[in-house]
C-alpha positions, 0 to 999 in steps of 0.5 A: 654449490659454489665454483672457484674463480680462481684459487681464492675467492668463491663464485655464488653458483646462483647469481655468479657475484664474487661478494661474498661474506664469512660469518665467523660465528656461524661458519657460513660464506653467505652471498651479498648479492642474493643471500644463498648459503654457499657453504656452511660448518667451515673450520674456525682457525682460531683458538678453542678457549675464550680470553677475556683479558690480555692477561688470561690470554697469555696464560692460556696461549700454547705456543712459544715466544715469538722468534727474535733474532736478540737469542743465539738461536732465535727463540726457536729451541726448547728447554726441559724444565726444571721443577723435576715433575711429570705431566700430571705435577707429581714428582719424579722417583730419584732414577727418573730425576737422574736421566732428566738430569742428564737430558737437560745437560746434553739438550744445553751442550746441544744447543749450543754446539758450533763455534758461530752459536758459542760466538752469537750467544757471548754475544747476544748476552752482551748486547742484552746487558748494553741494551738494558744499561743504555735504556734502548727500544726492542726495535734499535735492540734487533737492528743491533742483532740483525747488524752483529749476524750480517758482521758474522757472515761476512767473518768480521768478527774472527780476530776482533773484541765481540764486545767491541763488535756488538757495541759497533752494532749497537751505535751503527743501530743507534745512528740508523734509527736516530737514536741519540746516542755516542761513542762515549756513552757505549764505552762508558758501559762497555770495556772497550775504548771510544778509540776501538769502538770508533774502529769497529764501527768505521769497519761494518760502515764499509763493509756492510754498506749499511745506510747511516744518516747524518747525525742531527744535534736537533736529536739530542735536544729532548734527552738533553733537555729532560735530564737538565730539567728544562722546559718544554719551551726553552727546548723548542727555541733551542731547537728553533737556533739549531735550524736558523745555524743550520740554514746558515752553514754553521753546523757544518763539520762540528758535534753535534752534541756541542751544538746540542749543548750550546743552543740549550744554554742559549735557551735556558737563559732566554727563559730564565731556566739558567744552567751553567756551562759545567752542567751541561757539559757534563749532561752532554759529555762535552767540555766546557771549553766546547759548549763555550765556544759553539755559544759564542759561534752560535751567538756571533752568527746569529745576532742573540743578545744573551746576558750571560 
C-alpha cells in the first residue's frame, strides 16, 4: 500500500506525500495530507509492562545497568547470585549448592584473567574510593577512568604506582572539567606524595596530549566561600576583584588558590564578615604568608582601601 522513498521514509500511494504520522497507541501509520492509513498493526518496540513511577519502572526493568568506564569490565559481565535459590525461590539441595559454589568461584576468577584486567580492577577500586573522598561528580569520575585507560593503552602504567596514576588521572579530569581540586587535596586522600602526583600528571599531560585549560582563581571562590560561610554578596565582590586583577595582569604566574584566598579575605572585610587569615589559609590549603602577600599585592595594585 505504501512505497519507500528511501530506507527510512514512507510515501503515500494515494497522494504521494511523505508526511506520515505514526500513532503508537493504535499501531497505525497515517498520511497527514489525505488521511489514508498506510500501515496497521505495527510492532510496538516498547516494554510489555506499564510503570507509573521511576521506582516501579526500575523494579520492572529486565535490563542491567548501563555500560560504564569506572568498572574494569565496563559493567558488561554477569555474576552468579549468592542466594542459593532456584528460579522458583526454593533452596538448593547440598549437592547443587556445592556445584553452584564452584561455578561461582571460577566465574569470579575468569572475570579478571589478564594482567590488564587485574590492573584495571585495582585502579577502578582506588578511583571509586578517591572520588567518594573528594565528592566528585559522575562525569569527572568517568573522565578519570577514560584518561587512565588511555594511559594503559600507551603503556605508561608499567613501573609506576597505580595509586599515583589514578590520582594524576583524577587531577587531570578535574582540571579539564574546571572542577577546583588541588594536588594537595588529592595527596591528602591518597598514599602518594604531592611530588609523585605532579610527576605522573606531567607524564599524562605530555604523552596523552590532553587539552587542559589554565586554572582560574575564580573557580575556587564558590567552594572556599561555602566552606567559610561567606555570603553570596561577598563572593561576588571577590570575583570582581579577581576579574580586575586579571585585566591588570596581576594574576600571571601566581597560585590560583592563593589569589582566591586573598580576594575572599578582602571581600569579607569589605562586607563586615571578617575571617582571619589563618581560617582562610586552612580552607585554601595555603600558608598565611601567601594570603598576606597576595592580599597586599591586590590591595596595592587595585587601590583597595580596607581597614584590616
